[in-house]
PyMOL CGO cylinders between C-alpha atoms (Angstrom):
from pymol import cmd
from pymol.cgo import CYLINDER

trace = [
    CYLINDER, -12.61, -17.90, -8.29, -11.14, -19.17, -5.09, 0.3, 1, 1, 1, 1, 1, 1,
    CYLINDER, -11.14, -19.17, -5.09, -11.43, -17.49, -1.72, 0.3, 1, 1, 1, 1, 1, 1,
    CYLINDER, -11.43, -17.49, -1.72, -8.42, -16.47, 0.27, 0.3, 1, 1, 1, 1, 1, 1,
    CYLINDER, -8.42, -16.47, 0.27, -7.68, -14.81, 3.56, 0.3, 1, 1, 1, 1, 1, 1,
    CYLINDER, -7.68, -14.81, 3.56, -4.83, -13.23, 5.44, 0.3, 1, 1, 1, 1, 1, 1,
    CYLINDER, -4.83, -13.23, 5.44, -4.51, -12.34, 9.05, 0.3, 1, 1, 1, 1, 1, 1,
    CYLINDER, -4.51, -12.34, 9.05, -3.68, -8.98, 10.51, 0.3, 1, 1, 1, 1, 1, 1,
    CYLINDER, -3.68, -8.98, 10.51, -0.41, -9.50, 12.35, 0.3, 1, 1, 1, 1, 1, 1,
    CYLINDER, -0.41, -9.50, 12.35, -0.26, -6.55, 14.73, 0.3, 1, 1, 1, 1, 1, 1,
    CYLINDER, -0.26, -6.55, 14.73, -2.09, -3.73, 16.45, 0.3, 1, 1, 1, 1, 1, 1,
    CYLINDER, -2.09, -3.73, 16.45, -5.73, -3.42, 17.52, 0.3, 1, 1, 1, 1, 1, 1,
    CYLINDER, -5.73, -3.42, 17.52, -6.98, -6.06, 15.09, 0.3, 1, 1, 1, 1, 1, 1,
    CYLINDER, -6.98, -6.06, 15.09, -4.14, -8.53, 15.57, 0.3, 1, 1, 1, 1, 1, 1,
    CYLINDER, -4.14, -8.53, 15.57, -5.19, -12.05, 14.63, 0.3, 1, 1, 1, 1, 1, 1,
    CYLINDER, -5.19, -12.05, 14.63, -8.34, -10.97, 12.75, 0.3, 1, 1, 1, 1, 1, 1,
    CYLINDER, -8.34, -10.97, 12.75, -8.69, -12.38, 9.24, 0.3, 1, 1, 1, 1, 1, 1,
    CYLINDER, -8.69, -12.38, 9.24, -9.59, -10.45, 6.16, 0.3, 1, 1, 1, 1, 1, 1,
    CYLINDER, -9.59, -10.45, 6.16, -11.06, -12.29, 3.21, 0.3, 1, 1, 1, 1, 1, 1,
    CYLINDER, -11.06, -12.29, 3.21, -10.61, -11.71, -0.49, 0.3, 1, 1, 1, 1, 1, 1,
    CYLINDER, -10.61, -11.71, -0.49, -11.47, -13.38, -3.79, 0.3, 1, 1, 1, 1, 1, 1,
    CYLINDER, -11.47, -13.38, -3.79, -8.72, -14.52, -6.08, 0.3, 1, 1, 1, 1, 1, 1,
    CYLINDER, -8.72, -14.52, -6.08, -8.21, -11.99, -8.87, 0.3, 1, 1, 1, 1, 1, 1,
    CYLINDER, -8.21, -11.99, -8.87, -5.64, -11.65, -11.63, 0.3, 1, 1, 1, 1, 1, 1,
    CYLINDER, -5.64, -11.65, -11.63, -2.43, -10.14, -10.25, 0.3, 1, 1, 1, 1, 1, 1,
    CYLINDER, -2.43, -10.14, -10.25, -3.66, -10.27, -6.64, 0.3, 1, 1, 1, 1, 1, 1,
    CYLINDER, -3.66, -10.27, -6.64, -0.76, -11.29, -4.45, 0.3, 1, 1, 1, 1, 1, 1,
    CYLINDER, -0.76, -11.29, -4.45, -1.23, -10.25, -0.82, 0.3, 1, 1, 1, 1, 1, 1,
    CYLINDER, -1.23, -10.25, -0.82, 2.00, -9.36, 0.93, 0.3, 1, 1, 1, 1, 1, 1,
    CYLINDER, 2.00, -9.36, 0.93, 3.01, -12.39, 3.00, 0.3, 1, 1, 1, 1, 1, 1,
    CYLINDER, 3.01, -12.39, 3.00, 2.97, -12.39, 6.81, 0.3, 1, 1, 1, 1, 1, 1,
    CYLINDER, 2.97, -12.39, 6.81, 6.76, -12.69, 6.87, 0.3, 1, 1, 1, 1, 1, 1,
    CYLINDER, 6.76, -12.69, 6.87, 7.28, -9.64, 4.67, 0.3, 1, 1, 1, 1, 1, 1,
    CYLINDER, 7.28, -9.64, 4.67, 4.56, -7.63, 6.42, 0.3, 1, 1, 1, 1, 1, 1,
    CYLINDER, 4.56, -7.63, 6.42, 6.15, -8.33, 9.80, 0.3, 1, 1, 1, 1, 1, 1,
    CYLINDER, 6.15, -8.33, 9.80, 9.45, -6.89, 8.58, 0.3, 1, 1, 1, 1, 1, 1,
    CYLINDER, 9.45, -6.89, 8.58, 7.84, -3.95, 6.77, 0.3, 1, 1, 1, 1, 1, 1,
    CYLINDER, 7.84, -3.95, 6.77, 5.72, -2.90, 9.72, 0.3, 1, 1, 1, 1, 1, 1,
    CYLINDER, 5.72, -2.90, 9.72, 8.71, -3.16, 12.04, 0.3, 1, 1, 1, 1, 1, 1,
    CYLINDER, 8.71, -3.16, 12.04, 10.42, -0.73, 9.67, 0.3, 1, 1, 1, 1, 1, 1,
    CYLINDER, 10.42, -0.73, 9.67, 7.34, 1.50, 9.57, 0.3, 1, 1, 1, 1, 1, 1,
    CYLINDER, 7.34, 1.50, 9.57, 6.62, 1.60, 13.31, 0.3, 1, 1, 1, 1, 1, 1,
    CYLINDER, 6.62, 1.60, 13.31, 8.27, 5.04, 13.83, 0.3, 1, 1, 1, 1, 1, 1,
    CYLINDER, 8.27, 5.04, 13.83, 6.15, 6.52, 11.01, 0.3, 1, 1, 1, 1, 1, 1,
    CYLINDER, 6.15, 6.52, 11.01, 2.71, 4.97, 11.59, 0.3, 1, 1, 1, 1, 1, 1,
    CYLINDER, 2.71, 4.97, 11.59, 1.23, 6.85, 14.53, 0.3, 1, 1, 1, 1, 1, 1,
    CYLINDER, 1.23, 6.85, 14.53, -1.48, 9.18, 13.20, 0.3, 1, 1, 1, 1, 1, 1,
    CYLINDER, -1.48, 9.18, 13.20, -0.13, 8.92, 9.65, 0.3, 1, 1, 1, 1, 1, 1,
    CYLINDER, -0.13, 8.92, 9.65, -2.25, 9.59, 6.56, 0.3, 1, 1, 1, 1, 1, 1,
    CYLINDER, -2.25, 9.59, 6.56, -1.70, 6.57, 4.29, 0.3, 1, 1, 1, 1, 1, 1,
    CYLINDER, -1.70, 6.57, 4.29, -2.31, 5.77, 0.66, 0.3, 1, 1, 1, 1, 1, 1,
    CYLINDER, -2.31, 5.77, 0.66, -2.52, 2.14, -0.49, 0.3, 1, 1, 1, 1, 1, 1,
    CYLINDER, -2.52, 2.14, -0.49, -2.33, 2.78, -4.23, 0.3, 1, 1, 1, 1, 1, 1,
    CYLINDER, -2.33, 2.78, -4.23, -2.78, -0.75, -5.61, 0.3, 1, 1, 1, 1, 1, 1,
    CYLINDER, -2.78, -0.75, -5.61, -4.76, -2.02, -2.63, 0.3, 1, 1, 1, 1, 1, 1,
    CYLINDER, -4.76, -2.02, -2.63, -5.51, -5.58, -3.79, 0.3, 1, 1, 1, 1, 1, 1,
    CYLINDER, -5.51, -5.58, -3.79, -6.61, -7.44, -0.66, 0.3, 1, 1, 1, 1, 1, 1,
    CYLINDER, -6.61, -7.44, -0.66, -6.24, -4.21, 1.32, 0.3, 1, 1, 1, 1, 1, 1,
    CYLINDER, -6.24, -4.21, 1.32, -4.03, -5.93, 3.87, 0.3, 1, 1, 1, 1, 1, 1,
    CYLINDER, -4.03, -5.93, 3.87, -1.28, -3.27, 3.87, 0.3, 1, 1, 1, 1, 1, 1,
    CYLINDER, -1.28, -3.27, 3.87, -3.70, -0.40, 4.45, 0.3, 1, 1, 1, 1, 1, 1,
    CYLINDER, -3.70, -0.40, 4.45, -5.73, -2.34, 7.01, 0.3, 1, 1, 1, 1, 1, 1,
    CYLINDER, -5.73, -2.34, 7.01, -2.55, -3.37, 8.85, 0.3, 1, 1, 1, 1, 1, 1,
    CYLINDER, -2.55, -3.37, 8.85, -1.51, 0.31, 8.96, 0.3, 1, 1, 1, 1, 1, 1,
    CYLINDER, -1.51, 0.31, 8.96, -4.89, 1.25, 10.50, 0.3, 1, 1, 1, 1, 1, 1,
    CYLINDER, -4.89, 1.25, 10.50, -4.60, -1.58, 13.01, 0.3, 1, 1, 1, 1, 1, 1,
    CYLINDER, -4.60, -1.58, 13.01, -1.21, -0.23, 14.08, 0.3, 1, 1, 1, 1, 1, 1,
    CYLINDER, -1.21, -0.23, 14.08, -2.16, 3.41, 14.57, 0.3, 1, 1, 1, 1, 1, 1,
    CYLINDER, -2.16, 3.41, 14.57, -2.53, 5.19, 11.24, 0.3, 1, 1, 1, 1, 1, 1,
    CYLINDER, -2.53, 5.19, 11.24, -5.12, 7.97, 11.41, 0.3, 1, 1, 1, 1, 1, 1,
    CYLINDER, -5.12, 7.97, 11.41, -6.56, 7.40, 7.96, 0.3, 1, 1, 1, 1, 1, 1,
    CYLINDER, -6.56, 7.40, 7.96, -6.02, 5.19, 4.93, 0.3, 1, 1, 1, 1, 1, 1,
    CYLINDER, -6.02, 5.19, 4.93, -7.09, 5.77, 1.34, 0.3, 1, 1, 1, 1, 1, 1,
    CYLINDER, -7.09, 5.77, 1.34, -7.23, 2.55, -0.68, 0.3, 1, 1, 1, 1, 1, 1,
    CYLINDER, -7.23, 2.55, -0.68, -7.33, 2.59, -4.48, 0.3, 1, 1, 1, 1, 1, 1,
    CYLINDER, -7.33, 2.59, -4.48, -8.29, -0.65, -6.23, 0.3, 1, 1, 1, 1, 1, 1,
    CYLINDER, -8.29, -0.65, -6.23, -9.25, -1.05, -9.88, 0.3, 1, 1, 1, 1, 1, 1,
    CYLINDER, -9.25, -1.05, -9.88, -11.02, -4.44, -9.66, 0.3, 1, 1, 1, 1, 1, 1,
    CYLINDER, -11.02, -4.44, -9.66, -14.64, -3.86, -8.64, 0.3, 1, 1, 1, 1, 1, 1,
    CYLINDER, -14.64, -3.86, -8.64, -15.05, -7.20, -6.80, 0.3, 1, 1, 1, 1, 1, 1,
    CYLINDER, -15.05, -7.20, -6.80, -11.75, -6.74, -4.97, 0.3, 1, 1, 1, 1, 1, 1,
    CYLINDER, -11.75, -6.74, -4.97, -12.67, -3.18, -3.94, 0.3, 1, 1, 1, 1, 1, 1,
    CYLINDER, -12.67, -3.18, -3.94, -16.04, -4.47, -2.70, 0.3, 1, 1, 1, 1, 1, 1,
    CYLINDER, -16.04, -4.47, -2.70, -14.24, -7.11, -0.59, 0.3, 1, 1, 1, 1, 1, 1,
    CYLINDER, -14.24, -7.11, -0.59, -12.07, -4.42, 1.00, 0.3, 1, 1, 1, 1, 1, 1,
    CYLINDER, -12.07, -4.42, 1.00, -15.21, -2.46, 1.86, 0.3, 1, 1, 1, 1, 1, 1,
    CYLINDER, -15.21, -2.46, 1.86, -16.78, -5.58, 3.46, 0.3, 1, 1, 1, 1, 1, 1,
    CYLINDER, -16.78, -5.58, 3.46, -13.62, -6.25, 5.51, 0.3, 1, 1, 1, 1, 1, 1,
    CYLINDER, -13.62, -6.25, 5.51, -13.51, -2.65, 6.75, 0.3, 1, 1, 1, 1, 1, 1,
    CYLINDER, -13.51, -2.65, 6.75, -17.19, -2.82, 7.65, 0.3, 1, 1, 1, 1, 1, 1,
    CYLINDER, -17.19, -2.82, 7.65, -16.58, -6.00, 9.68, 0.3, 1, 1, 1, 1, 1, 1,
    CYLINDER, -16.58, -6.00, 9.68, -13.73, -4.24, 11.48, 0.3, 1, 1, 1, 1, 1, 1,
    CYLINDER, -13.73, -4.24, 11.48, -16.12, -1.36, 12.23, 0.3, 1, 1, 1, 1, 1, 1,
    CYLINDER, -16.12, -1.36, 12.23, -13.77, 1.37, 11.09, 0.3, 1, 1, 1, 1, 1, 1,
    CYLINDER, -13.77, 1.37, 11.09, -14.63, 4.64, 9.41, 0.3, 1, 1, 1, 1, 1, 1,
    CYLINDER, -14.63, 4.64, 9.41, -10.99, 5.69, 9.03, 0.3, 1, 1, 1, 1, 1, 1,
    CYLINDER, -10.99, 5.69, 9.03, -10.64, 4.31, 5.49, 0.3, 1, 1, 1, 1, 1, 1,
    CYLINDER, -10.64, 4.31, 5.49, -11.86, 5.49, 2.11, 0.3, 1, 1, 1, 1, 1, 1,
    CYLINDER, -11.86, 5.49, 2.11, -11.97, 3.14, -0.87, 0.3, 1, 1, 1, 1, 1, 1,
    CYLINDER, -11.97, 3.14, -0.87, -11.82, 4.25, -4.48, 0.3, 1, 1, 1, 1, 1, 1,
    CYLINDER, -11.82, 4.25, -4.48, -12.71, 1.72, -7.16, 0.3, 1, 1, 1, 1, 1, 1,
    CYLINDER, -12.71, 1.72, -7.16, -10.45, 3.34, -9.75, 0.3, 1, 1, 1, 1, 1, 1,
    CYLINDER, -10.45, 3.34, -9.75, -7.34, 2.91, -11.86, 0.3, 1, 1, 1, 1, 1, 1,
    CYLINDER, -7.34, 2.91, -11.86, -4.36, 3.96, -9.73, 0.3, 1, 1, 1, 1, 1, 1,
    CYLINDER, -4.36, 3.96, -9.73, -2.69, 6.12, -12.38, 0.3, 1, 1, 1, 1, 1, 1,
    CYLINDER, -2.69, 6.12, -12.38, -5.98, 7.79, -13.27, 0.3, 1, 1, 1, 1, 1, 1,
    CYLINDER, -5.98, 7.79, -13.27, -6.72, 8.38, -9.60, 0.3, 1, 1, 1, 1, 1, 1,
    CYLINDER, -6.72, 8.38, -9.60, -3.31, 10.00, -9.12, 0.3, 1, 1, 1, 1, 1, 1,
    CYLINDER, -3.31, 10.00, -9.12, -3.95, 12.40, -11.99, 0.3, 1, 1, 1, 1, 1, 1,
    CYLINDER, -3.95, 12.40, -11.99, -7.42, 13.30, -10.71, 0.3, 1, 1, 1, 1, 1, 1,
    CYLINDER, -7.42, 13.30, -10.71, -6.70, 13.20, -6.98, 0.3, 1, 1, 1, 1, 1, 1,
    CYLINDER, -6.70, 13.20, -6.98, -7.55, 16.11, -4.73, 0.3, 1, 1, 1, 1, 1, 1,
    CYLINDER, -7.55, 16.11, -4.73, -4.43, 18.22, -4.56, 0.3, 1, 1, 1, 1, 1, 1,
    CYLINDER, -4.43, 18.22, -4.56, -4.96, 19.47, -1.01, 0.3, 1, 1, 1, 1, 1, 1,
    CYLINDER, -4.96, 19.47, -1.01, -4.61, 15.95, 0.42, 0.3, 1, 1, 1, 1, 1, 1,
    CYLINDER, -4.61, 15.95, 0.42, -1.08, 15.01, 1.48, 0.3, 1, 1, 1, 1, 1, 1,
    CYLINDER, -1.08, 15.01, 1.48, 0.06, 11.51, 2.39, 0.3, 1, 1, 1, 1, 1, 1,
    CYLINDER, 0.06, 11.51, 2.39, 3.02, 10.78, 4.62, 0.3, 1, 1, 1, 1, 1, 1,
    CYLINDER, 3.02, 10.78, 4.62, 2.96, 7.01, 4.04, 0.3, 1, 1, 1, 1, 1, 1,
    CYLINDER, 2.96, 7.01, 4.04, 2.37, 5.35, 0.67, 0.3, 1, 1, 1, 1, 1, 1,
    CYLINDER, 2.37, 5.35, 0.67, 2.16, 1.66, -0.20, 0.3, 1, 1, 1, 1, 1, 1,
    CYLINDER, 2.16, 1.66, -0.20, 3.13, 1.01, -3.81, 0.3, 1, 1, 1, 1, 1, 1,
    CYLINDER, 3.13, 1.01, -3.81, 2.68, -2.66, -4.67, 0.3, 1, 1, 1, 1, 1, 1,
    CYLINDER, 2.68, -2.66, -4.67, 1.26, -3.00, -8.20, 0.3, 1, 1, 1, 1, 1, 1,
    CYLINDER, 1.26, -3.00, -8.20, 0.68, -6.36, -9.90, 0.3, 1, 1, 1, 1, 1, 1,
    CYLINDER, 0.68, -6.36, -9.90, 4.12, -7.59, -10.95, 0.3, 1, 1, 1, 1, 1, 1,
    CYLINDER, 4.12, -7.59, -10.95, 3.16, -8.57, -14.50, 0.3, 1, 1, 1, 1, 1, 1,
    CYLINDER, 3.16, -8.57, -14.50, 1.39, -5.28, -15.35, 0.3, 1, 1, 1, 1, 1, 1,
    CYLINDER, 1.39, -5.28, -15.35, 4.47, -3.07, -15.87, 0.3, 1, 1, 1, 1, 1, 1,
    CYLINDER, 4.47, -3.07, -15.87, 2.98, -0.36, -13.64, 0.3, 1, 1, 1, 1, 1, 1,
    CYLINDER, 2.98, -0.36, -13.64, 5.72, 0.28, -11.09, 0.3, 1, 1, 1, 1, 1, 1,
    CYLINDER, 5.72, 0.28, -11.09, 7.85, 2.73, -13.08, 0.3, 1, 1, 1, 1, 1, 1,
    CYLINDER, 7.85, 2.73, -13.08, 4.78, 4.64, -14.30, 0.3, 1, 1, 1, 1, 1, 1,
    CYLINDER, 4.78, 4.64, -14.30, 3.21, 4.81, -10.86, 0.3, 1, 1, 1, 1, 1, 1,
    CYLINDER, 3.21, 4.81, -10.86, 6.46, 5.93, -9.18, 0.3, 1, 1, 1, 1, 1, 1,
    CYLINDER, 6.46, 5.93, -9.18, 6.81, 8.72, -11.73, 0.3, 1, 1, 1, 1, 1, 1,
    CYLINDER, 6.81, 8.72, -11.73, 3.13, 9.76, -11.42, 0.3, 1, 1, 1, 1, 1, 1,
    CYLINDER, 3.13, 9.76, -11.42, 3.26, 9.67, -7.62, 0.3, 1, 1, 1, 1, 1, 1,
    CYLINDER, 3.26, 9.67, -7.62, 6.45, 11.72, -7.56, 0.3, 1, 1, 1, 1, 1, 1,
    CYLINDER, 6.45, 11.72, -7.56, 5.09, 14.37, -9.92, 0.3, 1, 1, 1, 1, 1, 1,
    CYLINDER, 5.09, 14.37, -9.92, 1.77, 14.62, -8.06, 0.3, 1, 1, 1, 1, 1, 1,
    CYLINDER, 1.77, 14.62, -8.06, 1.43, 17.06, -5.21, 0.3, 1, 1, 1, 1, 1, 1,
    CYLINDER, 1.43, 17.06, -5.21, 0.08, 14.51, -2.74, 0.3, 1, 1, 1, 1, 1, 1,
    CYLINDER, 0.08, 14.51, -2.74, 3.33, 13.46, -1.04, 0.3, 1, 1, 1, 1, 1, 1,
    CYLINDER, 3.33, 13.46, -1.04, 3.98, 15.16, 2.29, 0.3, 1, 1, 1, 1, 1, 1,
    CYLINDER, 3.98, 15.16, 2.29, 7.45, 16.65, 2.74, 0.3, 1, 1, 1, 1, 1, 1,
    CYLINDER, 7.45, 16.65, 2.74, 8.38, 13.78, 5.09, 0.3, 1, 1, 1, 1, 1, 1,
    CYLINDER, 8.38, 13.78, 5.09, 6.72, 11.03, 3.02, 0.3, 1, 1, 1, 1, 1, 1,
    CYLINDER, 6.72, 11.03, 3.02, 7.76, 7.39, 3.35, 0.3, 1, 1, 1, 1, 1, 1,
    CYLINDER, 7.76, 7.39, 3.35, 7.08, 5.17, 0.34, 0.3, 1, 1, 1, 1, 1, 1,
    CYLINDER, 7.08, 5.17, 0.34, 6.97, 1.38, 0.55, 0.3, 1, 1, 1, 1, 1, 1,
    CYLINDER, 6.97, 1.38, 0.55, 7.66, -0.36, -2.78, 0.3, 1, 1, 1, 1, 1, 1,
    CYLINDER, 7.66, -0.36, -2.78, 7.27, -4.07, -3.51, 0.3, 1, 1, 1, 1, 1, 1,
    CYLINDER, 7.27, -4.07, -3.51, 8.38, -5.57, -6.82, 0.3, 1, 1, 1, 1, 1, 1,
    CYLINDER, 8.38, -5.57, -6.82, 9.61, -8.70, -8.57, 0.3, 1, 1, 1, 1, 1, 1,
    CYLINDER, 9.61, -8.70, -8.57, 13.18, -9.37, -7.45, 0.3, 1, 1, 1, 1, 1, 1,
    CYLINDER, 13.18, -9.37, -7.45, 14.22, -9.90, -11.09, 0.3, 1, 1, 1, 1, 1, 1,
    CYLINDER, 14.22, -9.90, -11.09, 13.12, -6.40, -12.12, 0.3, 1, 1, 1, 1, 1, 1,
    CYLINDER, 13.12, -6.40, -12.12, 15.57, -3.54, -11.87, 0.3, 1, 1, 1, 1, 1, 1,
    CYLINDER, 15.57, -3.54, -11.87, 14.10, -0.66, -9.89, 0.3, 1, 1, 1, 1, 1, 1,
    CYLINDER, 14.10, -0.66, -9.89, 15.10, 2.90, -10.65, 0.3, 1, 1, 1, 1, 1, 1,
    CYLINDER, 15.10, 2.90, -10.65, 13.48, 5.23, -8.14, 0.3, 1, 1, 1, 1, 1, 1,
    CYLINDER, 13.48, 5.23, -8.14, 13.05, 8.97, -8.62, 0.3, 1, 1, 1, 1, 1, 1,
    CYLINDER, 13.05, 8.97, -8.62, 16.20, 10.91, -7.72, 0.3, 1, 1, 1, 1, 1, 1,
    CYLINDER, 16.20, 10.91, -7.72, 14.55, 12.56, -4.73, 0.3, 1, 1, 1, 1, 1, 1,
    CYLINDER, 14.55, 12.56, -4.73, 13.67, 9.20, -3.13, 0.3, 1, 1, 1, 1, 1, 1,
    CYLINDER, 13.67, 9.20, -3.13, 16.30, 7.84, -0.79, 0.3, 1, 1, 1, 1, 1, 1,
    CYLINDER, 16.30, 7.84, -0.79, 16.25, 4.09, -0.06, 0.3, 1, 1, 1, 1, 1, 1,
    CYLINDER, 16.25, 4.09, -0.06, 16.43, 3.62, 3.71, 0.3, 1, 1, 1, 1, 1, 1,
    CYLINDER, 16.43, 3.62, 3.71, 15.56, -0.12, 3.92, 0.3, 1, 1, 1, 1, 1, 1,
    CYLINDER, 15.56, -0.12, 3.92, 15.89, -2.92, 1.38, 0.3, 1, 1, 1, 1, 1, 1,
    CYLINDER, 15.89, -2.92, 1.38, 15.27, -6.64, 1.59, 0.3, 1, 1, 1, 1, 1, 1,
    CYLINDER, 15.27, -6.64, 1.59, 14.47, -9.64, -0.61, 0.3, 1, 1, 1, 1, 1, 1,
    CYLINDER, 14.47, -9.64, -0.61, 12.38, -12.75, 0.12, 0.3, 1, 1, 1, 1, 1, 1,
    CYLINDER, 12.38, -12.75, 0.12, 12.28, -15.29, -2.69, 0.3, 1, 1, 1, 1, 1, 1,
    CYLINDER, 12.28, -15.29, -2.69, 11.02, -13.55, -5.83, 0.3, 1, 1, 1, 1, 1, 1,
    CYLINDER, 11.02, -13.55, -5.83, 9.90, -10.44, -3.92, 0.3, 1, 1, 1, 1, 1, 1,
    CYLINDER, 9.90, -10.44, -3.92, 12.05, -7.40, -3.34, 0.3, 1, 1, 1, 1, 1, 1,
    CYLINDER, 12.05, -7.40, -3.34, 10.75, -4.74, -0.97, 0.3, 1, 1, 1, 1, 1, 1,
    CYLINDER, 10.75, -4.74, -0.97, 12.11, -1.32, -0.14, 0.3, 1, 1, 1, 1, 1, 1,
    CYLINDER, 12.11, -1.32, -0.14, 11.38, 1.68, 2.00, 0.3, 1, 1, 1, 1, 1, 1,
    CYLINDER, 11.38, 1.68, 2.00, 12.08, 5.10, 0.53, 0.3, 1, 1, 1, 1, 1, 1,
    CYLINDER, 12.08, 5.10, 0.53, 12.14, 8.49, 2.16, 0.3, 1, 1, 1, 1, 1, 1,
    CYLINDER, 12.14, 8.49, 2.16, 11.27, 11.59, 0.17, 0.3, 1, 1, 1, 1, 1, 1,
    CYLINDER, 11.27, 11.59, 0.17, 14.23, 13.97, 0.18, 0.3, 1, 1, 1, 1, 1, 1,
    CYLINDER, 14.23, 13.97, 0.18, 13.49, 17.65, 0.06, 0.3, 1, 1, 1, 1, 1, 1,
    CYLINDER, 13.49, 17.65, 0.06, 15.64, 19.69, -2.32, 0.3, 1, 1, 1, 1, 1, 1,
]
cmd.load_cgo(trace, "trace")
């Protein structure tokens, strides 16, 4: 396995590097995309409760904490990858993150129903065919706050059909990566 790192691009930990081991399907969101995404998210970040459902390197959740999120829950299936996230958070000396070494879909089904997230990062491994299933499971769970914002990243060649009550408010493509920001619409 090879070692990798990415830098936090904004907020309290700007310029700090987080390290991760290479793992199958692990594809940290690039600096260029993260810069755009967090510019989009700036109005929603302050004191938000975030869920990074396919955490991978943890860079999206950690970036959210760096920029003012109150709390981040990171769910990562790979044990080594989850352990790396824990090490990075320990080095950053934060207690505002909780890591679950669990399957994302299983975690959604078993998640505590009194917890509500107003910002969700949904960036599953592209090759695993998990996006549609996870969008459906997330939407049918009771963990989305009424004003929830959902960030989705997917292969640009894949057609994305979001739940009917998700309204796309931002959309961009960079190479083979398409990324979108959705807002939960209340009926």
